[in-house]
MIDOVEX-43083 format. One record per residue (C-alpha): residue number from 1; residue in three letters; x, y, z negated. Coordinates in pm, 1 decimal, always signed. Each point is the difference from the previous one (the first is absolute). Layout:
BEGIN
 seq type       xx       yy       zz
 NUM  ala        X        Y        Z
...
This chain:
BEGIN
 seq type       xx       yy       zz
   1  met  -2008.5   -140.9   +807.6
   2  lys   +243.3   +234.8   +168.8
   3  gln   +347.6    -43.6   +145.8
   4  ser   +222.3   +298.4    -79.7
   5  glu   +362.0   +105.9    -18.1
   6  phe   +122.2    +88.5   -347.6
   7  ile   +322.1   +174.4   -102.9
   8  ile   +191.8   -129.0   -301.5
   9  thr    +54.8   +282.3   -250.6
  10  leu   +112.4   -214.8   -295.6
  11  asn   +143.8   -350.4    -30.6
  12  gln   +166.8    -79.5   -330.7
  13  pro    +41.0   -285.7   -250.0
  14  ile   -211.9    +25.2   -316.7
  15  ala    +64.8   -342.8   -159.0
  16  lys   +182.5   -322.6    +76.5
  17  asp    -53.5    -67.7   +373.4
  18  val   -298.8   +239.3     -0.2
  19  tyr    -19.5   +312.5   +216.9
  20  lys   -231.5   +297.4    +27.8
  21  met    -62.3   +138.4   +349.0
  22  arg   -191.5   +317.5    +82.5
  23  leu   -138.6    +33.3   +352.9
  24  leu   -122.8   +318.7   +164.5
  25  gly   -283.4    -40.6   +252.3
  26  asp   -374.5    -41.2    +54.2
  27  thr   -154.8   -153.3   -312.4
  28  ser   -363.6    +75.9    +90.3
  29  his    -92.9   -364.7    +55.6
  30  ile   +100.5   -101.3   -353.0
  31  thr   -322.2    +46.5   -194.3
  32  lys    +23.9   -236.2   -299.2
  33  ala   +247.1   -108.9   -263.3
  34  gly   +108.2   -355.1    +74.4
  35  gln    +31.2    +39.6   +376.1
  36  phe   +330.0    -78.1   +171.9
  37  val   +213.3   +101.6   +297.0
  38  asn   +172.7   -226.4   +252.6
  39  ile   +347.9   +109.6   +105.0
  40  lys   +174.1    -91.5   +325.3
  41  leu   +372.5    -67.6    -26.9
  42  asp   +238.8    -22.9   +293.6
  43  gly   +106.7   -357.5    +66.2
  44  phe   -289.8   -159.7   -187.2
  45  tyr   -310.0   -143.5   +164.4
  46  leu   -239.8    +40.0   -292.1
  47  arg    -67.8   +325.5   -181.5
  48  arg    +54.5    +29.8   -376.8
  49  pro   -321.1    +56.2   -203.4
  50  ile    +61.9   +221.9   -304.3
  51  ser   -252.4   +147.6   -244.0
  52  val    -44.9   +375.2    -24.0
  53  cys   +123.7   +132.9   -333.0
  54  asp   -106.7   +362.6    +37.3
  55  ile   -126.4   +261.2   +244.5
  56  asp    +84.5   +368.4    -16.0
  57  arg   -148.3   +211.6   +279.0
  58  asp   +181.0   -114.0   +316.4
  59  ala   +237.4   -245.3   -166.5
  60  leu    -27.2   -347.0   -146.4
  61  thr   +222.6   -185.9   -242.7
  62  ile    +75.2   -371.0     +7.8
  63  ile   +204.6   -210.4   -240.6
  64  tyr   +153.3   -319.3   +130.7
  65  lys   +234.0   -273.1   -119.4
  66  val   +290.7   -128.2   +207.0
  67  val    -84.1   -367.9    +48.0
  68  gly   +118.1    -71.0   +355.1
  69  gln   +157.2   +138.2   +314.7
  70  gly   -287.3   +235.8    +80.2
  71  thr    -13.6   +175.0   -335.4
  72  asp   +380.2     +1.6     -9.8
  73  leu     -6.5   +195.6   +326.0
  74  met   -252.6   +242.6   -151.0
  75  ala   +224.6    +57.8   -300.5
  76  lys   +281.7   +109.6   +232.1
  77  met   -211.1   +256.1   +190.0
  78  asn    +84.7   +365.6    -32.3
  79  val   -206.2   +312.2    -51.8
  80  arg   -133.0   +135.0   +332.8
  81  asn    -17.8   -348.7   +153.1
  82  thr   -344.5    -70.1   +147.7
  83  leu   -226.3   -302.0    -41.4
  84  asp   -292.8   -133.4   +203.8
  85  val   -274.5    -54.8   -259.7
  86  leu   -356.2   -135.7     +8.6
  87  thr   -202.8   +173.0   -271.8
  88  gly   -344.2    -40.8   -154.3
  89  leu    +21.5   -378.4    -22.1
  90  gly   -190.8   -221.7   -239.7
  91  asn   -293.5    +36.0   -234.3
  92  gly   +103.6   +197.9   -307.9
  93  tyr   -119.6    +10.1   -358.9
  94  asp   -357.9   +101.5    -83.8
  95  leu    +22.9   +261.8   -274.0
  96  ser   -376.2     +8.3    -60.1
  97  met    +20.4   -321.4   -205.0
  98  ser   +262.4   +126.0   -247.4
  99  gly   -208.4   +114.1   -293.8
 100  asp   +147.9   +244.0   -251.5
 101  lys   +306.8   -202.2   -107.4
 102  pro   +151.6   -181.7   +297.5
 103  leu   +303.2   -223.9    -41.9
 104  leu   +271.8    -28.1   +265.5
 105  leu   +224.1   -308.3     +7.9
 106  gly   +303.4     -3.4   +228.6
 107  gly   +288.0   -237.8    +49.7
 108  gly   +327.2    +93.1   +173.2
 109  val    -62.8   +141.8   +347.4
 110  gly   -371.8    -30.8    -77.2
 111  val    +37.1   +312.1   -214.0
 112  pro    +20.9   +268.9   +276.7
 113  pro   -361.9    -10.2   +131.0
 114  leu   -124.4    +33.4   -357.9
 115  tyr   +167.3   +341.9    -28.8
 116  tyr   -225.0   +163.1   +260.3
 117  leu   -296.7   -183.5   -153.6
 118  ala    +89.2   +138.3   -343.1
 119  lys    +32.8   +347.5   +146.3
 120  lys   -351.5    -14.2   +147.6
 121  leu   -153.5   -148.2   -316.8
 122  val   +159.7   +270.4   -217.1
 123  glu   -141.7   +263.7   +236.3
 124  glu   -343.9   -147.7    -75.4
 125  gly    +58.7    +45.8   -372.8
 126  lys    +50.2   -368.3    -82.0
 127  glu   +201.5   -122.9   -298.9
 128  val   +253.2   -214.6   +184.4
 129  thr   +235.9   -261.0   -143.6
 130  ala   +272.0   -159.6   +213.1
 131  val   +193.7   -314.3    -90.9
 132  leu   +299.0    -43.6   +229.6
 133  gly   +193.1   -326.5     -2.4
 134  phe   +359.3    -68.3   +104.1
 135  asn   +257.6   -274.7    -53.1
 136  thr   +276.1   +210.6   -157.0
 137  ala    +73.1   +359.1   -104.6
 138  asp   +201.8    +77.7   +312.8
 139  glu   -304.5    -75.4   +217.1
 140  val   -231.7   +250.1   -173.1
 141  phe   -122.4   +293.7   +208.2
 142  cys   -282.8   +257.7     +6.3
 143  glu    -52.3     +0.6   -378.0
 144  gln    +46.5   +375.9    -31.9
 145  asp   -204.6    +65.0   +314.6
 146  phe   -304.5   -166.3   -157.4
 147  lys    +57.9   +179.7   -330.8
 148  asp    +20.6   +333.6   +180.6
 149  leu   -353.5    -62.1   +127.2
 150  gly   -120.9    -33.2   -359.5
 151  val    -35.7   -377.6    +25.4
 152  lys    +65.5   -214.0   -309.2
 153  thr   +285.6   -211.5   +136.4
 154  ile   +123.2   -330.3   -140.5
 155  ile   +304.9   -179.4   +141.2
 156  thr    +58.8   -374.1    -34.2
 157  thr   +313.5   -192.9    +90.1
 158  val    +26.5   -376.9    +15.1
 159  asp   +335.2     -4.9   -180.6
 160  gly    -97.9   +264.6   -256.1
 161  ser   +280.8   +236.1   +101.2
 162  tyr   -244.0   +293.8    +18.2
 163  gly   -348.6    +65.6   -131.5
 164  thr   -220.5   -291.9   -104.5
 165  lys   +148.0   -345.7    +47.8
 166  gly   -202.1   -224.6   +228.4
 167  phe   -247.5    +48.8   +282.1
 168  val   -269.2   +262.3    +62.6
 169  thr   -258.0   -244.0   -136.5
 170  asp   +182.4     -4.8   -334.9
 171  ala    -59.0   +374.2    -39.5
 172  ile   -377.6     +0.7    +56.3
 173  lys   -124.7   -265.6   -241.8
 174  asp   -169.1   +244.7   -239.2
 175  met    -46.2   +286.6   +243.8
 176  asp   -331.1   +179.3    +56.5
 177  tyr    -74.1    +84.2   +365.1
 178  thr   -303.2    +36.6   +225.8
 179  tyr   +143.3   -141.6   +325.2
 180  phe   +338.3    -93.9   +143.5
 181  tyr   +203.1    +33.9   +318.2
 182  thr   +306.6   -209.8    +72.6
 183  cys   +273.1    -60.4   +255.9
 184  gly   +299.2   -231.9    -10.4
 185  pro   +127.4   -347.2    +84.6
 186  glu   -259.2   -276.3    +12.2
 187  pro   +108.7   -178.7   -322.6
 188  met    -56.9   +326.5   -186.0
 189  leu   -338.0    +52.1   +165.8
 190  lys   -112.7   -348.7   -102.1
 191  ala   +103.2    +70.1   -358.6
 192  val   -183.0   +334.6     +3.4
 193  tyr   -312.2   -171.9   +136.0
 194  lys     -5.2   -234.9   -301.0
 195  ala    +98.6   +258.8   -261.2
 196  thr   -244.6   +281.0    +83.3
 197  asn   -350.8    +26.9   -144.0
 198  thr   -160.1   +238.6   +251.5
 199  ser    -42.3    +15.9   +374.0
 200  gly   +286.7   +145.3   +198.4
 201  gln   +174.8    +39.5   +334.0
 202  phe   +308.3   -189.1   +121.0
 203  ser   +239.7   +119.3   +268.7
 204  phe   +173.3   -293.7   +168.2
 205  glu   +346.2    -16.6   +152.8
 206  lys    +13.7   -226.7   +303.9
 207  arg   +214.8    -45.2   +310.8
 208  met   -171.3   +163.5   +298.2
 209  gly    +23.7    -15.3   +377.2
 210  cys   -175.8   +297.2   +156.2
 211  gly   -110.3   +170.8   -321.4
 212  phe   -336.6   +117.4   +134.2
 213  gly   -216.1   -311.9    +30.2
 214  ala    +58.4   -119.8   +355.1
 215  cys   +220.5   -305.7    -50.0
 216  met   -186.6   -158.9   -296.3
 217  gly   +337.2   -104.0   -143.2
 218  cys    -69.6   +117.1   -354.2
 219  ser   -348.2   -145.4    -49.4
 220  cys   -101.8   -138.8   -337.1
 221  lys   -307.3   -175.6   -137.4
 222  thr   -242.1   +192.0   -221.6
 223  ile   -342.0    -67.4   -151.8
 224  thr   -157.4   +196.1   +287.2
 225  gly   +204.6   -162.7   +278.2
 226  asn   +341.7    +46.5   +159.4
 227  lys   +151.2   +346.2    -27.2
 228  arg   +310.8   +158.2   +147.7
 229  ile   +236.3   +142.6   -262.0
 230  cys   +106.0   +275.2   +242.0
 231  lys   -355.6   +103.6    +94.0
 232  glu   -263.7    -94.8   -257.8
 233  gly   +280.4     +1.0   -260.0
 234  pro   +254.4    +47.0   -138.5
 235  val   -244.6    +87.8   -278.9
 236  leu   -251.2   -267.5   -101.9
 237  val   -240.3     +4.1   -295.4
 238  lys    +49.7   -255.2   -276.6
 239  glu   -329.9   -178.8    +64.1
 240  asp    +85.6    -59.9   +367.1
 241  ile   +334.8   -172.7    -51.6
 242  ile    +66.4   -370.4    +56.7
 243  trp   +344.7   -103.1   -122.8
 244  glu   +173.0   -253.4   +221.8
 245  asp   +267.2   -236.6   -130.0
């Protein structure tokens, strides 16, 4: 983990209430797809944890949705503003388990960390398929970015206004894959757990206090004992997960 100052070089809307922000600074502590950063905002006690979408030399890209006062403040920030950022947080995806035909399943703001994962898997010569789920057509983002990597990309929308009608699980019923990786809201993750026929890795979204394992505020039960989503997670393997009502 490292605390650094980053300069905003891009901050623009890319879908309904969704923004892409590019930050220039020290990215050396981000070593795996699926890790996240924790951003300090003036006037707010807790930092905002946001997954890393991409890394390019000395810059990182995040994609966030405006859901409250903190992210609303972020959306109003200008280029050349600076941010206090903790980087290198969390346990990312393990690419060694992917096999030759990995499947990526993302829902809403769970899509961004899968982009960097796809990028790394493609670099390893894997045949990657991504199924990205949204509620409506105006919420869809990153489709072309995945396609530009050479990833077979399928979009689903709940209302059927774009792509395949339904959920990500509706698009994978007859699909052939060696392993899967997923990130999204918990109802989607539970559905993916039931619908998949191989092992896989789940990235969980959870409210956090410190973001680096000190406060124990984001602990969850697993087969192998309690784990902190911010430290031992956010990525957990399928066989380790205990779903709580």
